[in-house]
PLY file of the C-alpha trace (Angstrom):
ply
format ascii 1.0
element vertex 190
property float x
property float y
property float z
element edge 189
property int vertex1
property int vertex2
end_header
88.29 96.44 78.36
88.45 93.51 80.79
86.45 95.41 83.33
83.70 96.20 80.73
83.67 92.54 79.48
83.35 91.29 83.26
80.60 93.92 83.82
78.69 92.55 80.70
79.17 89.06 81.80
77.85 89.76 85.26
74.65 91.66 83.57
74.00 88.56 81.37
74.24 86.26 84.28
71.93 88.55 86.48
69.52 88.93 83.59
69.42 85.21 82.90
68.62 84.66 86.73
66.00 87.26 86.91
64.05 86.49 83.67
60.89 84.46 84.31
61.15 80.86 83.21
58.87 80.26 80.21
56.15 77.62 80.44
56.13 74.83 78.00
53.09 74.60 75.58
51.86 71.14 74.62
48.54 70.44 72.51
47.65 73.79 73.29
48.08 73.46 76.96
50.58 75.79 79.03
52.54 73.48 81.27
54.16 75.52 84.18
57.94 75.08 84.81
57.53 75.06 88.53
54.92 74.29 91.10
54.63 74.44 94.95
53.44 71.46 96.77
53.23 72.49 100.57
56.66 74.17 101.37
58.47 72.40 98.57
59.01 73.78 95.06
59.02 71.16 92.35
60.35 71.49 88.83
58.97 70.23 85.48
60.67 66.89 84.89
58.78 66.24 81.67
55.34 66.53 79.85
53.58 64.55 77.16
50.44 63.83 75.47
48.19 60.72 76.18
46.40 59.42 73.34
43.92 56.62 73.10
42.69 55.17 69.75
44.02 58.36 68.04
41.98 60.51 70.35
44.02 63.17 72.55
42.82 62.42 76.07
45.11 64.52 78.41
48.38 66.34 78.72
50.52 64.87 81.73
53.08 66.76 83.54
55.45 65.34 86.09
57.10 67.50 88.79
59.94 66.49 90.98
62.17 68.15 93.61
65.16 67.60 91.14
64.92 66.41 87.52
65.62 62.75 86.82
65.33 60.34 84.04
65.44 57.20 85.98
61.84 55.88 86.61
62.86 53.62 89.51
64.40 56.42 91.36
61.41 58.72 90.84
59.04 56.06 92.19
61.13 54.75 94.91
62.48 58.02 96.56
60.70 59.79 99.36
59.48 63.31 98.89
57.00 65.23 97.11
56.03 64.49 93.34
53.25 65.81 91.42
51.27 64.46 88.44
48.90 66.95 86.55
46.55 65.73 83.90
45.11 68.52 81.86
41.93 67.00 80.25
41.63 67.39 76.46
38.32 65.77 76.27
35.26 64.90 78.62
35.96 61.80 80.82
33.55 60.50 83.19
34.84 59.48 86.75
34.20 55.82 86.44
36.09 55.68 82.97
39.07 57.72 84.39
39.15 55.44 87.51
39.02 52.45 85.25
42.05 53.60 83.25
44.03 54.26 86.54
43.15 50.67 87.88
44.19 49.11 84.60
47.58 50.98 84.89
47.95 49.58 88.43
47.16 45.98 87.36
49.51 46.13 84.52
52.33 47.21 86.90
51.54 45.16 90.01
51.34 41.37 90.75
48.17 39.84 92.12
49.64 39.92 95.71
50.68 43.59 95.29
47.21 44.51 94.18
45.74 42.83 97.23
47.90 45.17 99.26
46.61 48.15 97.35
42.91 47.19 97.90
42.30 49.71 100.83
43.77 52.59 98.72
41.72 51.48 95.68
38.57 51.80 97.69
39.32 55.24 98.75
40.44 56.19 95.30
37.12 54.75 93.78
35.28 57.10 96.42
37.10 60.18 95.19
36.74 59.55 91.54
32.81 58.57 91.95
32.31 61.85 93.61
33.95 63.72 90.78
31.34 63.04 88.10
32.97 63.95 84.66
36.36 65.55 84.24
35.51 68.10 81.58
37.77 69.52 78.77
40.15 71.90 80.36
40.08 70.43 83.79
43.11 69.89 85.75
43.38 66.49 87.70
46.25 66.96 90.22
47.81 63.95 91.90
50.22 64.92 94.71
52.21 62.08 95.94
54.61 62.18 99.05
54.86 60.90 102.59
51.26 61.58 103.30
50.18 59.38 100.38
48.12 60.49 97.36
46.15 63.80 97.53
43.79 64.41 94.62
42.53 67.72 93.62
40.50 68.94 90.61
40.84 72.58 89.40
42.33 73.44 92.84
39.57 71.74 94.98
40.69 69.14 97.30
38.59 65.95 96.39
40.29 63.20 98.58
43.26 61.53 99.91
44.63 57.95 100.13
46.86 58.17 103.44
49.34 55.44 102.22
52.64 56.45 100.85
53.04 52.96 99.08
49.85 53.65 97.24
51.22 57.01 95.89
54.30 55.35 94.67
52.27 52.53 93.15
50.29 55.21 91.27
53.43 56.53 89.71
53.82 53.19 87.96
50.96 53.65 85.82
52.90 56.23 83.80
56.65 55.18 84.78
56.40 51.44 85.45
57.59 48.46 83.40
54.27 48.36 81.52
53.17 52.14 81.35
49.94 53.36 80.01
51.81 54.87 77.11
55.46 54.31 76.30
55.88 57.53 74.55
54.31 59.51 77.30
56.78 57.68 79.79
59.63 58.90 77.70
58.15 62.63 77.70
57.54 62.42 81.47
61.36 61.31 82.04
62.41 64.05 79.90
64.14 61.75 77.42
0 1
1 2
2 3
3 4
4 5
5 6
6 7
7 8
8 9
9 10
10 11
11 12
12 13
13 14
14 15
15 16
16 17
17 18
18 19
19 20
20 21
21 22
22 23
23 24
24 25
25 26
26 27
27 28
28 29
29 30
30 31
31 32
32 33
33 34
34 35
35 36
36 37
37 38
38 39
39 40
40 41
41 42
42 43
43 44
44 45
45 46
46 47
47 48
48 49
49 50
50 51
51 52
52 53
53 54
54 55
55 56
56 57
57 58
58 59
59 60
60 61
61 62
62 63
63 64
64 65
65 66
66 67
67 68
68 69
69 70
70 71
71 72
72 73
73 74
74 75
75 76
76 77
77 78
78 79
79 80
80 81
81 82
82 83
83 84
84 85
85 86
86 87
87 88
88 89
89 90
90 91
91 92
92 93
93 94
94 95
95 96
96 97
97 98
98 99
99 100
100 101
101 102
102 103
103 104
104 105
105 106
106 107
107 108
108 109
109 110
110 111
111 112
112 113
113 114
114 115
115 116
116 117
117 118
118 119
119 120
120 121
121 122
122 123
123 124
124 125
125 126
126 127
127 128
128 129
129 130
130 131
131 132
132 133
133 134
134 135
135 136
136 137
137 138
138 139
139 140
140 141
141 142
142 143
143 144
144 145
145 146
146 147
147 148
148 149
149 150
150 151
151 152
152 153
153 154
154 155
155 156
156 157
157 158
158 159
159 160
160 161
161 162
162 163
163 164
164 165
165 166
166 167
167 168
168 169
169 170
170 171
171 172
172 173
173 174
174 175
175 176
176 177
177 178
178 179
179 180
180 181
181 182
182 183
183 184
184 185
185 186
186 187
187 188
188 189
């Protein structure tokens, strides 16, 4: 009897390990449980819906090497992080860029913003080349030691080679004055 119970327990453990991880669905968008960035596998930390004036704008997902609910640790630690914005409506590049810049200004002092100017110039070039992010498009922001890498629908669009700029971008969603406080909570998994 003990041997059967042990065998059953082992089967349950193996079956649980072998089963594929189900993706989360939010506002009709499937959110992957894991992603690969370079050689690193990142896990979904949290995902949430960004609304503005009652309009659904995008589903955001945050991926980290290890889950964390502490914004300061996520922003401050080295290593790969990914933010995925799955667009729920058409947004032109200038509007998206303006929203990102507003999020940066809300979470940085004037002096800090001055230090980010070179990166903002490069980010502006990237988003001006995008045109319009259409409903269903995926805007991927990879943040790591190489800075910020921007891809849209799997196509590399540009890079800001400044690690501090990448960390600054995380403050848009995770800073003291996030773009959306309920989205911040969702991304932190709380």
